[in-house]
Residue, then its C-alpha position, 0 to 999 in steps of 0.5 A: m487623987q490616990a491611984a486605986p490599988l492594982i489588981p494582984a496577979f494570981r502568980r507573978d515574977e519568980a513563982l510564975l517563971a517557976e511554973i512555966y519552967q516546970s510545965d515545960r515538957y514534950d507532950a501532946h498537950f499545951r499550956l497557956w498563961w494570960l499576962g494581961q490585956s491581950g497578952f498570952l504565952l502559949q507553950h507546946k513541945q518545949t516551944h514558947l509562943l508569946i502574943d501581944p505582950y503589954l508588960s510595961d507602963s509605956l501607955a501611962e507615960k505616953y498619955a499622962g495628963t490627957a483625958k485617957p491616962h491609960l493607968r494600969m489596973c493590974e500588976i505586971p506579972v513578969d519583967p519582959s527581960e525574964l522572957g528570953f526563952v520565948d521562941i516566937l513573938l506574934s503581934t496582931h496590930n500596931h496599937g501600943d498595948h499590942l506592939d509595945r516597944q518596952s515589952l518587946l525590946p527586952i525579949l529580943t535583946a535577951k534572945d537574938l534568934t526569936h521569930f517575930a511575925l505580924p501583919e505585913a502592913n505593919r512591918l516597916y512601922a514595927a521595925q522603926q519602933l524596935s530599931c531593927d531591920s524590917s527583914f527580921a520580921i515575918g509579914l502576914t496577911d489574912g489567908e496566909r499561914i506559916q509553920i514555925g517549930p511545932f506551931t502552924i499559924h493561920a492569919v485571919a482578918a480582924a475588924h478593929e472597928t472595920i477590916e482595914r487594908d493598906d494600898e496593897d490589900r494587906c490587913r492592918f489588923l489580924g487574929y491568928v489560929i495557932q495549931c499545935g499538934d491536935w489542938s487549935v487555939y484562936h487568938s482574935g486580936d482586937t476585932r468585932i464580928y464581921d460577915g465571913l468570920v464564922d465561915v473562916l473559923r468553923p472549918l479550923a475546929i477551934d478548941v480554945a478561943l481567946l476573945p476580947i470583951n471590952g465592947s465598942d463605945p464611941t465615947r471612949g474615942m478608941a477602936g472597939n471590940m466585940s462585947a461580952s455577949e458578942a464574944a459568947a455568941l461567937g464562941k457558940d457560932i464557931g463551935a469553940k470547945l472553950v472560950i477565954p476572955h481577954h482585953f479587960d482589967m487593964f485600963a478603967f476607961n476601956t474594959g469589960d465585965p467577965a461576969v457578964f461574959q460568963a453569964e451569957c456563955e452559961r445561957l448559950g451553953v458555951d464552956s468558958h473559963v476566966l483566967r486571972i493575970g499570971e494564971r495557967f490553963s492546961s489542956a491536960d487539966w481541963p476535963d473535956f480535953a484531958g482524955r482526948v489525946p493518947a500518951a505522947p513521946t516525952t522527947p523530940e527524938a521519940d516523936s516520929g512526926s517531928 
């Protein structure tokens, strides 16, 4: 059977890298790019934070000839070896599309000083996968926060399908609320909605929520996530200013429908925006955000708060 044509990236390779470089300015806004599945690049004050990159075909190789072949539906927007400018790497959990050796090693090789944070419960596993000393990574569990450059990163428990903890009560699956200046961006990781999640997130005044929409279907034999309608409802319940979906259009057996998500957001009165692979979102371009922050310093030296 001939493979279906790949979903084209909105922007890829040299064009994507050029946009990232051209967007890199020291202002009060942030930019983010969706790189497919749950991978996002976040840019703020000339610092780059990359979450859950899956920029390879490693899972297609791993599962070739099985009932779940993990064939990629979309183009790879950028070779990870071109991402040596990344300052901070985050992994939400140790599944292959969120902690991918073939995506992470080229980045780490290109820039030895990249900060790397992930669930403490997964730190030894990650060190084995990346052939590095476990002390290199920063381990987190829910309720903890760290400051790296202009980003404050809050770790939030994720339930993929349930909240799982190791023998020392540390979460195996996390989401992150990333504060960058006046902005808060929530990357859920892979999670279903659980009791207490809304109570954790509402006080953090989420501007943009990045939520999965592929749902939970036991016939897939895969840990599930919130559905498109559940993602819209969570966005409303936490008071997010904008919800952007992820975890779709990567594997045909485990995807979701962004049109269903958008329709449910419209019904609930939730602002949403569906990105294409390699497409940028900028807080400066979004009508409800653009006028929210005052003129900002254009250099680190001019920023008295840095």
